[in-house]
N, CA, C and O atoms as a Tinker XYZ file with bonds, in Angstrom:
   320  protein
     1  N    101.246000   63.949000  109.716000    73     2
     2  CA   100.649000   65.237000  109.454000    64     1     3
     3  C     99.175000   65.040000  109.114000    63     2     4     5
     4  O     98.828000   64.159000  108.327000    81     3
     5  N     98.325000   65.845000  109.697000    73     3     6
     6  CA    96.893000   65.605000  109.550000    64     5     7
     7  C     96.225000   66.445000  108.463000    63     6     8     9
     8  O     95.091000   66.148000  108.086000    81     7
     9  N     96.877000   67.470000  107.952000    73     7    10
    10  CA    96.260000   68.326000  106.942000    64     9    11
    11  C     97.098000   68.396000  105.685000    63    10    12    13
    12  O     98.145000   67.755000  105.598000    81    11
    13  N     96.646000   69.171000  104.707000    73    11    14
    14  CA    97.410000   69.295000  103.467000    64    13    15
    15  C     98.705000   70.068000  103.702000    63    14    16    17
    16  O     98.724000   71.075000  104.410000    81    15
    17  N     99.767000   69.588000  103.105000    73    15    18
    18  CA   101.053000   70.273000  103.242000    64    17    19
    19  C    101.225000   71.191000  102.030000    63    18    20    21
    20  O    101.258000   70.715000  100.896000    81    19
    21  N    101.335000   72.484000  102.258000    73    19    22
    22  CA   101.507000   73.383000  101.116000    64    21    23
    23  C    102.879000   73.184000  100.475000    63    22    24    25
    24  O    103.817000   72.704000  101.110000    81    23
    25  N    102.970000   73.559000   99.220000    73    23    26
    26  CA   104.228000   73.485000   98.481000    64    25    27
    27  C    104.800000   74.893000   98.335000    63    26    28    29
    28  O    104.085000   75.884000   98.476000    81    27
    29  N    106.085000   74.963000   98.054000    73    27    30
    30  CA   106.726000   76.256000   97.803000    64    29    31
    31  C    106.028000   76.908000   96.607000    63    30    32    33
    32  O    105.827000   76.277000   95.569000    81    31
    33  N    105.671000   78.160000   96.771000    73    31    34
    34  CA   104.975000   78.900000   95.725000    64    33    35
    35  C    103.475000   78.970000   95.907000    63    34    36    37
    36  O    102.812000   79.789000   95.269000    81    35
    37  N    102.919000   78.114000   96.777000    73    35    38
    38  CA   101.475000   78.134000   97.016000    64    37    39
    39  C    101.048000   79.426000   97.695000    63    38    40    41
    40  O    101.807000   80.028000   98.455000    81    39
    41  N     99.843000   79.829000   97.414000    73    39    42
    42  CA    99.200000   80.942000   98.104000    64    41    43
    43  C     98.204000   80.318000   99.072000    63    42    44    45
    44  O     97.318000   79.573000   98.654000    81    43
    45  N     98.342000   80.617000  100.363000    73    43    46
    46  CA    97.480000   79.989000  101.364000    64    45    47
    47  C     96.805000   81.038000  102.236000    63    46    48    49
    48  O     97.268000   82.172000  102.363000    81    47
    49  N     95.697000   80.620000  102.829000    73    47    50
    50  CA    95.029000   81.408000  103.865000    64    49    51
    51  C     95.456000   80.822000  105.196000    63    50    52    53
    52  O     95.288000   79.628000  105.443000    81    51
    53  N     96.005000   81.659000  106.045000    73    51    54
    54  CA    96.416000   81.238000  107.381000    64    53    55
    55  C     95.204000   81.209000  108.300000    63    54    56    57
    56  O     94.155000   81.752000  107.953000    81    55
    57  N     95.331000   80.583000  109.467000    73    55    58
    58  CA    94.245000   80.684000  110.448000    64    57    59
    59  C     93.955000   82.157000  110.751000    63    58    60    61
    60  O     94.876000   82.971000  110.814000    81    59
    61  N     92.685000   82.496000  110.938000    73    59    62
    62  CA    92.278000   83.895000  111.119000    64    61    63
    63  C     92.930000   84.565000  112.321000    63    62    64    65
    64  O     93.091000   85.785000  112.332000    81    63
    65  N     93.307000   83.790000  113.330000    73    63    66
    66  CA    93.937000   84.407000  114.504000    64    65    67
    67  C     95.357000   84.876000  114.201000    63    66    68    69
    68  O     95.935000   85.621000  114.992000    81    67
    69  N     95.932000   84.453000  113.067000    73    67    70
    70  CA    97.261000   84.925000  112.671000    64    69    71
    71  C     97.167000   86.106000  111.707000    63    70    72    73
    72  O     97.807000   87.138000  111.910000    81    71
    73  N     96.364000   85.943000  110.660000    73    71    74
    74  CA    96.226000   87.017000  109.677000    64    73    75
    75  C     95.048000   86.722000  108.760000    63    74    76    77
    76  O     94.688000   85.567000  108.533000    81    75
    77  N     94.457000   87.789000  108.240000    73    75    78
    78  CA    93.396000   87.619000  107.248000    64    77    79
    79  C     93.908000   87.910000  105.842000    63    78    80    81
    80  O     93.120000   87.979000  104.899000    81    79
    81  N     95.209000   88.080000  105.693000    73    79    82
    82  CA    95.821000   88.390000  104.401000    64    81    83
    83  C     96.363000   87.121000  103.750000    63    82    84    85
    84  O     96.723000   86.182000  104.459000    81    83
    85  N     96.433000   87.067000  102.420000    73    83    86
    86  CA    97.021000   85.910000  101.745000    64    85    87
    87  C     98.508000   85.786000  102.086000    63    86    88    89
    88  O     99.177000   86.787000  102.345000    81    87
    89  N     99.011000   84.572000  102.085000    73    87    90
    90  CA   100.394000   84.286000  102.467000    64    89    91
    91  C    101.035000   83.445000  101.369000    63    90    92    93
    92  O    100.524000   82.380000  101.023000    81    91
    93  N    102.165000   83.925000  100.815000    73    91    94
    94  CA   102.902000   83.183000   99.781000    64    93    95
    95  C    103.974000   82.344000  100.465000    63    94    96    97
    96  O    104.800000   82.871000  101.211000    81    95
    97  N    103.961000   81.049000  100.214000    73    95    98
    98  CA   104.881000   80.109000  100.850000    64    97    99
    99  C    106.209000   80.087000  100.091000    63    98   100   101
   100  O    106.239000   79.850000   98.883000    81    99
   101  N    107.310000   80.338000  100.814000    73    99   102
   102  CA   108.652000   80.268000  100.239000    64   101   103
   103  C    109.445000   79.083000  100.773000    63   102   104   105
   104  O    110.424000   78.664000  100.155000    81   103
   105  N    109.033000   78.541000  101.917000    73   103   106
   106  CA   109.715000   77.385000  102.518000    64   105   107
   107  C    108.720000   76.635000  103.396000    63   106   108   109
   108  O    107.866000   77.236000  104.047000    81   107
   109  N    108.847000   75.310000  103.399000    73   107   110
   110  CA   107.984000   74.456000  104.221000    64   109   111
   111  C    108.868000   73.443000  104.926000    63   110   112   113
   112  O    109.745000   72.840000  104.308000    81   111
   113  N    108.638000   73.254000  106.221000    73   111   114
   114  CA   109.396000   72.256000  106.987000    64   113   115
   115  C    108.471000   71.631000  108.025000    63   114   116   117
   116  O    107.482000   72.236000  108.440000    81   115
   117  N    108.807000   70.421000  108.432000    73   115   118
   118  CA   108.061000   69.780000  109.513000    64   117   119
   119  C    108.300000   70.544000  110.804000    63   118   120   121
   120  O    109.384000   71.080000  111.031000    81   119
   121  N    107.292000   70.586000  111.631000    73   119   122
   122  CA   107.389000   71.219000  112.936000    64   121   123
   123  C    107.689000   70.156000  113.980000    63   122   124   125
   124  O    107.487000   68.965000  113.744000    81   123
   125  N    108.169000   70.591000  115.122000    73   123   126
   126  CA   108.360000   69.677000  116.248000    64   125   127
   127  C    107.011000   69.267000  116.840000    63   126   128   129
   128  O    106.927000   68.270000  117.557000    81   127
   129  N    105.971000   70.022000  116.548000    73   127   130
   130  CA   104.632000   69.739000  117.055000    64   129   131
   131  C    103.915000   68.845000  116.043000    63   130   132   133
   132  O    103.774000   69.237000  114.884000    81   131
   133  N    103.467000   67.677000  116.436000    73   131   134
   134  CA   102.764000   66.790000  115.495000    64   133   135
   135  C    101.533000   67.469000  114.892000    63   134   136   137
   136  O    100.739000   68.083000  115.605000    81   135
   137  N    101.384000   67.351000  113.566000    73   135   138
   138  CA   100.244000   67.945000  112.876000    64   137   139
   139  C    100.441000   69.391000  112.466000    63   138   140   141
   140  O     99.558000   69.982000  111.845000    81   139
   141  N    101.578000   69.969000  112.801000    73   139   142
   142  CA   101.862000   71.361000  112.462000    64   141   143
   143  C    102.968000   71.413000  111.407000    63   142   144   145
   144  O    103.709000   70.447000  111.226000    81   143
   145  N    103.073000   72.554000  110.710000    73   143   146
   146  CA   104.158000   72.800000  109.758000    64   145   147
   147  C    104.779000   74.163000  110.050000    63   146   148   149
   148  O    104.127000   75.062000  110.582000    81   147
   149  N    106.048000   74.291000  109.692000    73   147   150
   150  CA   106.746000   75.577000  109.786000    64   149   151
   151  C    106.754000   76.169000  108.383000    63   150   152   153
   152  O    107.241000   75.545000  107.441000    81   151
   153  N    106.209000   77.381000  108.249000    73   151   154
   154  CA   106.150000   78.054000  106.958000    64   153   155
   155  C    107.038000   79.287000  106.966000    63   154   156   157
   156  O    107.035000   80.061000  107.924000    81   155
   157  N    107.780000   79.460000  105.916000    73   155   158
   158  CA   108.516000   80.690000  105.667000    64   157   159
   159  C    107.905000   81.326000  104.432000    63   158   160   161
   160  O    107.643000   80.639000  103.445000    81   159
   161  N    107.678000   82.621000  104.477000    73   159   162
   162  CA   107.075000   83.272000  103.326000    64   161   163
   163  C    106.726000   84.710000  103.634000    63   162   164   165
   164  O    107.306000   85.328000  104.526000    81   163
   165  N    105.766000   85.241000  102.882000    73   163   166
   166  CA   105.393000   86.633000  103.109000    64   165   167
   167  C    103.886000   86.831000  103.009000    63   166   168   169
   168  O    103.197000   86.200000  102.207000    81   167
   169  N    103.404000   87.736000  103.861000    73   167   170
   170  CA   102.012000   88.178000  103.804000    64   169   171
   171  C    101.889000   89.230000  102.715000    63   170   172   173
   172  O    102.799000   90.036000  102.521000    81   171
   173  N    100.782000   89.225000  102.015000    73   171   174
   174  CA   100.523000   90.228000  100.987000    64   173   175
   175  C     99.461000   91.172000  101.541000    63   174   176   177
   176  O     98.303000   90.794000  101.721000    81   175
   177  N     99.875000   92.391000  101.804000    73   175   178
   178  CA    98.971000   93.375000  102.412000    64   177   179
   179  C     97.991000   93.930000  101.380000    63   178   180   181
   180  O     98.144000   93.707000  100.179000    81   179
   181  N     96.995000   94.649000  101.861000    73   179   182
   182  CA    95.954000   95.201000  100.987000    64   181   183
   183  C     96.527000   96.134000   99.919000    63   182   184   185
   184  O     95.993000   96.208000   98.812000    81   183
   185  N     97.615000   96.849000  100.243000    73   183   186
   186  CA    98.238000   97.742000   99.257000    64   185   187
   187  C     99.269000   97.005000   98.400000    63   186   188   189
   188  O    100.031000   97.633000   97.664000    81   187
   189  N     99.292000   95.659000   98.496000    73   187   190
   190  CA   100.161000   94.747000   97.752000    64   189   191
   191  C    101.627000   94.798000   98.175000    63   190   192   193
   192  O    102.480000   94.223000   97.500000    81   191
   193  N    101.934000   95.479000   99.284000    73   191   194
   194  CA   103.281000   95.366000   99.830000    64   193   195
   195  C    103.402000   94.009000  100.514000    63   194   196   197
   196  O    102.400000   93.370000  100.834000    81   195
   197  N    104.640000   93.579000  100.731000    73   195   198
   198  CA   104.881000   92.250000  101.291000    64   197   199
   199  C    105.572000   92.369000  102.637000    63   198   200   201
   200  O    106.396000   93.257000  102.855000    81   199
   201  N    105.222000   91.463000  103.533000    73   199   202
   202  CA   105.800000   91.436000  104.861000    64   201   203
   203  C    106.323000   90.037000  105.116000    63   202   204   205
   204  O    105.545000   89.095000  105.268000    81   203
   205  N    107.651000   89.898000  105.164000    73   203   206
   206  CA   108.297000   88.602000  105.345000    64   205   207
   207  C    108.128000   88.128000  106.781000    63   206   208   209
   208  O    108.476000   88.844000  107.720000    81   207
   209  N    107.587000   86.908000  106.954000    73   207   210
   210  CA   107.321000   86.386000  108.295000    64   209   211
   211  C    107.248000   84.859000  108.242000    63   210   212   213
   212  O    106.793000   84.283000  107.254000    81   211
   213  N    107.701000   84.212000  109.319000    73   211   214
   214  CA   107.615000   82.754000  109.468000    64   213   215
   215  C    106.527000   82.421000  110.481000    63   214   216   217
   216  O    106.291000   83.174000  111.426000    81   215
   217  N    105.872000   81.288000  110.272000    73   215   218
   218  CA   104.820000   80.841000  111.184000    64   217   219
   219  C    104.934000   79.345000  111.434000    63   218   220   221
   220  O    105.383000   78.592000  110.569000    81   219
   221  N    104.524000   78.924000  112.621000    73   219   222
   222  CA   104.244000   77.524000  112.939000    64   221   223
   223  C    102.725000   77.438000  112.992000    63   222   224   225
   224  O    102.089000   78.120000  113.795000    81   223
   225  N    102.143000   76.599000  112.137000    73   223   226
   226  CA   100.680000   76.545000  112.067000    64   225   227
   227  C    100.188000   75.110000  112.009000    63   226   228   229
   228  O    100.888000   74.231000  111.507000    81   227
   229  N     98.979000   74.865000  112.524000    73   227   230
   230  CA    98.374000   73.543000  112.358000    64   229   231
   231  C     98.051000   73.325000  110.874000    63   230   232   233
   232  O     97.372000   74.146000  110.258000    81   231
   233  N     98.529000   72.241000  110.317000    73   231   234
   234  CA    98.346000   71.990000  108.887000    64   233   235
   235  C     96.875000   71.913000  108.500000    63   234   236   237
   236  O     96.509000   72.311000  107.394000    81   235
   237  N     96.029000   71.409000  109.389000    73   235   238
   238  CA    94.616000   71.263000  109.034000    64   237   239
   239  C     93.853000   72.589000  109.070000    63   238   240   241
   240  O     92.662000   72.613000  108.761000    81   239
   241  N     94.506000   73.684000  109.438000    73   239   242
   242  CA    93.854000   74.999000  109.433000    64   241   243
   243  C     94.292000   75.861000  108.250000    63   242   244   245
   244  O     93.874000   77.013000  108.137000    81   243
   245  N     95.132000   75.312000  107.366000    73   243   246
   246  CA    95.561000   76.038000  106.172000    64   245   247
   247  C     94.585000   75.773000  105.034000    63   246   248   249
   248  O     94.068000   74.665000  104.892000    81   247
   249  N     94.341000   76.795000  104.228000    73   247   250
   250  CA    93.523000   76.640000  103.028000    64   249   251
   251  C     94.320000   77.140000  101.830000    63   250   252   253
   252  O     94.887000   78.232000  101.869000    81   251
   253  N     94.364000   76.346000  100.772000    73   251   254
   254  CA    95.000000   76.788000   99.540000    64   253   255
   255  C     94.092000   77.802000   98.857000    63   254   256   257
   256  O     92.877000   77.618000   98.790000    81   255
   257  N     94.697000   78.875000   98.351000    73   255   258
   258  CA    93.951000   79.907000   97.630000    64   257   259
   259  C     94.330000   79.869000   96.159000    63   258   260   261
   260  O     95.429000   79.448000   95.798000    81   259
   261  N     93.427000   80.306000   95.332000    73   259   262
   262  CA    93.695000   80.443000   93.911000    64   261   263
   263  C     94.472000   81.745000   93.703000    63   262   264   265
   264  O     94.162000   82.757000   94.331000    81   263
   265  N     95.468000   81.725000   92.836000    73   263   266
   266  CA    96.239000   82.945000   92.582000    64   265   267
   267  C     95.387000   84.065000   91.997000    63   266   268   269
   268  O     95.816000   85.218000   91.984000    81   267
   269  N     94.205000   83.752000   91.521000    73   267   270
   270  CA    93.332000   84.773000   90.937000    64   269   271
   271  C     92.753000   85.724000   91.986000    63   270   272   273
   272  O     92.119000   86.714000   91.621000    81   271
   273  N     92.955000   85.450000   93.282000    73   271   274
   274  CA    92.426000   86.359000   94.305000    64   273   275
   275  C     93.208000   87.662000   94.357000    63   274   276   277
   276  O     92.737000   88.639000   94.940000    81   275
   277  N     94.396000   87.695000   93.757000    73   275   278
   278  CA    95.202000   88.916000   93.737000    64   277   279
   279  C     95.180000   89.522000   92.342000    63   278   280   281
   280  O     95.211000   88.788000   91.354000    81   279
   281  N     95.128000   90.842000   92.241000    73   279   282
   282  CA    95.166000   91.454000   90.916000    64   281   283
   283  C     96.532000   91.255000   90.266000    63   282   284   285
   284  O     97.551000   91.160000   90.951000    81   283
   285  N     96.540000   91.195000   88.953000    73   283   286
   286  CA    97.784000   91.053000   88.197000    64   285   287
   287  C     98.111000   92.403000   87.580000    63   286   288   289
   288  O     97.262000   93.016000   86.932000    81   287
   289  N     99.343000   92.871000   87.781000    73   287   290
   290  CA    99.772000   94.163000   87.262000    64   289   291
   291  C    100.764000   93.963000   86.133000    63   290   292   293
   292  O    101.560000   93.025000   86.158000    81   291
   293  N    100.719000   94.847000   85.140000    73   291   294
   294  CA   101.767000   94.840000   84.136000    64   293   295
   295  C    102.893000   95.762000   84.617000    63   294   296   297
   296  O    102.831000   96.280000   85.732000    81   295
   297  N    103.908000   95.967000   83.798000    73   295   298
   298  CA   105.080000   96.735000   84.231000    64   297   299
   299  C    104.750000   98.197000   84.531000    63   298   300   301
   300  O    105.508000   98.857000   85.242000    81   299
   301  N    103.650000   98.714000   84.014000    73   299   302
   302  CA   103.254000  100.098000   84.282000    64   301   303
   303  C    102.332000  100.192000   85.495000    63   302   304   305
   304  O    101.752000  101.246000   85.757000    81   303
   305  N    102.195000   99.086000   86.238000    73   303   306
   306  CA   101.369000   99.013000   87.446000    64   305   307
   307  C     99.885000   99.239000   87.141000    63   306   308   309
   308  O     99.147000   99.771000   87.970000    81   307
   309  N     99.455000   98.828000   85.936000    73   307   310
   310  CA    98.038000   98.866000   85.593000    64   309   311
   311  C     97.473000   97.468000   85.787000    63   310   312   313
   312  O     98.124000   96.478000   85.451000    81   311
   313  N     96.274000   97.387000   86.323000    73   311   314
   314  CA    95.635000   96.078000   86.486000    64   313   315
   315  C     95.250000   95.553000   85.116000    63   314   316   317
   316  O     94.635000   96.256000   84.314000    81   315
   317  N     95.621000   94.306000   84.860000    73   315   318
   318  CA    95.274000   93.672000   83.576000    64   317   319
   319  C     93.860000   93.160000   83.621000    63   318   320
   320  O     93.377000   92.595000   82.640000    81   319
C-alpha cells in the first residue's frame, strides 16, 4: 500500500472526483487493486445528514481530517 491507511472512526477527505464532503470511516479492507483500499462509511452532507456509501479509492489520495471541521451539537441541536 502506497498511502496512509485510515482507521475505523477516522474522518477523511476523499478524492475530489468522488465527493467534496467529509467521510466517516466505518470499515477498511484491502482492495484487489494494489495501492487502493475499500472503505465503508458515510458521507456527511452540508445539512449534517449522513449518506451510507462504500468506495474503492487510491490510498495516496486520502487525507485525514480533524474532527473539528464539523460543528458539535448538544442534545438540543445547539452548536456548542
